[in-house]
C-alpha positions, 0 to 999 in steps of 0.5 A, spaced: 381 488 555 378 494 551 377 497 558 384 497 560 387 500 554 382 507 555 386 506 562 392 506 559 391 512 554 390 517 559 396 514 562 401 513 557 404 516 551 402 515 544 409 510 543 408 506 550 401 506 548 403 502 541 408 498 545 402 495 549 397 494 544 403 490 540 403 486 546 396 484 547 396 483 539 402 478 539 399 475 546 392 473 542 396 471 536 400 466 541 393 464 543 390 463 537 397 459 535 396 455 542 388 453 538 391 451 532 396 446 535 390 443 538 387 443 531 394 439 529 394 434 534 387 433 533 389 431 526 394 426 528 389 423 533 384 422 527 389 419 522 392 415 528 384 412 528 384 412 521 390 408 520 389 400 522 394 396 525 401 397 527 403 402 522 401 407 527 406 413 529 408 413 536 403 407 537 407 403 543 408 396 540 408 389 543 409 382 541 402 380 544 400 385 538 403 381 532 397 376 529 402 374 523 409 376 521 407 380 515 405 385 522 413 385 523 414 388 516 410 394 516 413 396 523 417 403 525 424 402 526 422 405 533 416 400 534 422 394 532 426 396 537 421 397 543 419 390 542 425 387 542 427 391 549 421 390 552 423 382 551 431 383 553 433 382 547 440 385 545 439 389 538 446 394 539 449 391 533 444 392 528 444 398 523 439 396 518 432 395 519 432 388 516 436 385 522 431 388 527 425 385 523 429 378 523 430 379 530 423 380 531 421 375 527 425 369 531 422 372 537 415 372 534 417 364 532 420 362 538 414 365 542 409 362 538 412 355 539 413 357 547 405 359 548 404 351 544 408 347 549 405 351 555 399 349 552 400 341 551 404 342 558 397 344 561 394 339 559 398 333 560 398 336 567 390 335 567 390 329 564 395 327 570 391 330 575 384 326 572 388 320 575 390 322 582 385 320 587 381 324 590 382 324 597 389 325 598 391 328 591 397 324 592 397 316 589 394 314 583 387 311 582 387 304 583 380 302 587 374 301 586 368 302 591 363 296 591 357 297 591 356 304 586 362 302 582 365 309 582 373 309 582 375 316 585 380 314 590 387 310 591 386 303 595 389 305 602 384 311 602 378 306 599 379 302 604 378 308 609 371 310 606 365 308 609 361 312 604 362 313 597 365 321 596 361 321 589 354 319 591 354 317 598 352 310 597 354 305 603 361 302 601 362 295 602 367 293 600 374 297 596 377 292 590 384 293 588 384 294 581 390 293 575 390 297 569 393 293 564 
């Protein structure tokens, strides 16, 4: 930089030299300002790291981030609107934050109910699968294989078995059973 200034001293007059020096000085201060902006960004990131939960500014929010209804109250309007938009809820008539909070609360409760009912459906489906024939997976288990006593097939599949699919013991007979 100084070498460039020395070369300019010889070719430019004192007025032009002063203008060039002021431009270089302003460029240096702009670089310093850019560095200060980076420090401000770091300060904001550190602030966000220290702020727990969803109260962080600029953090994207989703329904899965919520652990209770109390978390909804602490959210910003922007976060509330983002959650509603992600879940395809129309919030166009909401003018106040409490209206958005009410909609997100309702959405959160419905989501929890859906999760519970989904879990119950999976459990019922597992129970139904436990009672299906392990060979055809269509009919209900209603046959016991003799001599081993395993109940894993329907009567139709059991009569075709020459050995038990569980213990590989020879099947003497397949007996139809009735559950009362």
